[in-house]
N, C-alpha and C positions, 0 to 999 in steps of 0.2 A: 795512636790515635783512637781515641775513647768515641762512642757514639752508642745508644742504642735503637734497638728494633723500630721505637717510636719515630726516631729521627727519620729513619727509612722509609716508614708508612706516609708522615707527612710529606717526604720530597716527592714520592710516589703519587699521592692524590694530587698533588699540584700539578700534575702532569697531564690531568686531564681536562678537556675545555670546559668552564667554567667553576672551576674549582681555584678559587684564590684567597687571599688572605682572610677575607672575613668570612668565608665558609669555615674554614678550617679551625679559626678561633670560636665559632659557634659551635662546630659540631665534633672537634676532639677534645677530648679530656686527658688523653694518654695512654699507653697500652691496649688499646681496642684490640679486640680478635679480627684476625684477617676476614674472616666470613661476615663480620658485623659491618667492618670499615667497607668493603665491596657493597655490602646491602645498600649503606648510606650514600654511596657515590653513585651507584647506578637509579637512586632518586631525584639526582641532584645533577646528572651531567647531562652537555649536550653532545654527546657522542651518536652516531648512530645505532653501535651494536651496544648488547649489554656487555658489562665488565664480567669475566669469570674470574676466580681466583688464581686459576694458572697464570692467566694473562697480566693479573696485576704484579704476581710474583716474578715473571720474565720483566717487567718495569723496572721491579726493584731490584734486581740483580744487574741491568744496565747501570744503575745509580752506584753500586757497591764498587762495579767494576773502575767508576768513575774516579770514586774516593780513593783507589791506590795510588793516584796521583799525587795526592795531599798527604801520605804517610811520609813522616820524617819532616814535614815543615809545619803542619797544623797538629794541634795538641787533641782537639776534640771538637765534636759539634753537640750544641745542644738546644732541643724545642719543645716548642709550648707542649705543656704535660709532662716534662722533666724536671725532676727535683731542683737539678741546677742551672733550670732556667731562669735568667733575670727577669725583676719585675720593673716594669716601664714607669717613667715619673709622668706627672700630667694626665690630663684626660683624653683618651686615645680613638679614635674611632676604630672599630673592630677591621676594617681595611687597609690601616695604616699601623697596625701592630705589626712588629716582629714576629714571626713564628719558627724560624730557624737561623742560628746563629753559628758560624763557624769561627773558632777563636785561636790563639796563641799567646799563652802568657796566664797572667793573674785573674782569672774571670771573676774573682770574688770583688774585683774593685768596681763592677756594675751593680753591686748590692745597695738596695736603696738607705743603708746605714753610712753608706761612704758618702761624701759629701764631692760631687764632682761639678765641674764648671765647664762648659766650654768657651773656649778663646778661639775666634774665627777672624777671615777678613780675607784682603785680596790678595792677589797673587804678587804683585809689586811695590809693596809698602815704602813709604820715604824711611828715610835712616830716623828722623825724631820719631816716627810711629813706630819703627821697630824698637828704639829703647825704651819709649815708654811702657809699649805691651811687654818688655821683656822684666820692667820693675812692676806693672801691675801679676803678673804671673808669678815671680819670685815671693812677691809678698803673700798672694794666694797658699801656694806652696808653704810656704812659712806657718801658714795657720792651719796645715791639714789638709788642703783642698788638692784632688787631684784633678789634674789639668786633661782635659777631653778636646781632641780638635780631629780632622781630617787628611792629615798627611800630605796636604798640597802645598806646593811652594807658597813661598811668602809668609803670611801672618800664620797660617798652620803650623809651619816648620818651625817657625820661632819662639811658636807657643810650646810644642815637644821639648825643642832643643833647650830651653830656658827651664821648664819643669826638671829636666834632666839633670841639667848644672848646679840648679838648687836642690839638687839630692831629693827631688819628688818622685811621685809617680805620674804617668801620663798613657792615656788609652787613644788609640788612633782607631778611628772607622774609615774602612776602607771600600772604595766603588769597584773592587775587583777581587778576583779571589786570592785568599794570604799567599798562594805560590806563584803569585805573578803581580807582585806590588808596582801600584801607580802613584805618583810618577815614578820610573825606575830608578831614576836618580837619586830617590829616599829610601833605597835598599839598606843602606848601611844604617840611617837614622831608626828605621823600623826594627833592624836587628838589634840594635842600643836600648830601643824602648822594652823589647823584652827580655834582653842581657839583666836589665835593672828593675825588673820584677812589674813591669807593666804590661799591656795589652794589645794586640792586635784583635778585631774584630770584622767581619763580612757575612754579607748573608749570601754569599757565592761559591760556587765550588767551579763553575763554567766561565770561560771569559765571555765577555761580550761578543755578538754574532754580528755587529753592526754599530756606525757610530750613532746611530738613533738610540739603540739601547745602551750602549754608554753614558751616554748625556741623560739617559732616564735614572740610569744606577747613581749619577754623580747626586742627582735629586732625592733618590732615595737614601743615599748616604747623608744627606742635609737632614732628612726628617729622624733619623736616628741620634744624630748629634742633639738633636732638640730633647727628644724622648728620653734620652739615658743621663740628662744634664738636671741640675737643679737651678742653674741658672744659664743663660748664654750671654756672653760677653761680645758683643763687635768692636774690631779694633779698629777698622778703618773699611769703606768697600765703596766703589761705585755705584749709583743708582742705575736703573733701566733707563734709557732715554733713546730717542730718534738717531745719536750716533753709534750706536750699537755697544754702548757701555753696559756693562750687567757683572753682576758675580753671585756666584751660588751661594753667599752670604744672605741674600735676600730670601732664598728659600727656606734657609734654616730659622730665620729670625720671623718670618711668616709662621711656620712651622710650630715656633714657641708661643708664640701669639693664640695660636689654634689651641694649642694643648693646653694653655695656661699656665706656662713656664714662665718665670721670671725674666724678664731682658734687660741687658746696661749696653752702653754705648761708652767708647771712650772719646771723648770729644773737649775741646778748649774751644770756647766760644770766641776768642781772639785769634788765635793763631792759627785754627784750622778752618776760620770763615769763610775764605777764599778758596780753599782748595777741593777740587773736584772728585778727590778720592775721598773725599769723607760725605757725598752728597747723599749716600744712604742712610750715613749718621743723622744728618741735619731732618732728612725725611719721617725718619722713625721717631725724634723728637718732636715733629710737628704733629704727627699722626697721635703720638701716644703718650699722655703726659705722666704715666706712672713708669716709664724707660727710666733706669738708673744712670745717670750721667756721670763718667768717671774721669776728672781733670787732674792735674798736676797738684791743683790748690785744694782738694776735696778727697784727695785719693783714699787714705786712709778711713774716713768717714764714711764714703762710697761701698769700700770693701768690707767693711762692717754691716753694713744695711744688707748687701748681697749676702755676708755668712750667717744674717739672722732670719733673712726672708724666707718662710717657707717653699718648699719646692713646688708647691701649685698655688696658684692665685684663683679668685672668681673668674670663673670662666666668662670671656667676652666673643662677641659674634664677630667672626671674621669670613670676607666672602674669598673664596680662594681663585685667583687668575689661573691662567696657565702655566702650569710648573715645567712644560718643557722648553727647554732652548732650542 
């Protein structure tokens, strides 16, 4: 498993109260001396005691021991400041930029010169939805696109599977450590993705310690789906309502809007008009007239538009609602 001392320093720094992504993005350039890093932390932390170099090193060794559980499963870890760390798409505020990524497979798929399109949706798509999603994915793959999704059941799995069946590459972004695939039923799919020169990535090396933390990780996963994609396509999804229906896709689409990442939806104005599984598609279309609509009648034209659109659109104002389920 490959990783730099910079990775360990960043993860160790993040264990101190008051140190988050924004602080690390602002202060860490990579390869700082320990004395320099400890001094920076002492100027910023909300701890009662001053940090010493030995205490910092002790925390660092704890993380090193936890990394041992990942050997043989994870290929490497990269962090902001490392030459291998991928650049995100879009306009992302510091507090939402990734700072550390654990990976297995072909990390170069995240490079900006690679055309990545996220295809996401609900857990229980109708058969017609699945068939049309497969057609969209296979067409994108035939144009050299890498398909990105979240390895969830339903639309995510369909996107990954069809990319592989079409002899393309696919990226799975996980809400869990790479040595603890969620959902467990997709372990074989994760293996096939790596075997066929794809990529698994995660921000985590430890399992979530509560349901609340796991829920927040699903949301964070949706953020990565947006910022590592040149466009985010919604296959189908419920909209949030009083009946308790909702979907993680809502977060990914909102993040894409926030980051000025182009968005598209699959939707047929006649066939899907009364299907509640397309409520979010209709909502997005109503709220944003720049959303690209992909239907059976205009698929080739719409996908050409997606392939030609720049990965960053003019920034829009977006008021973020509560992201946590």
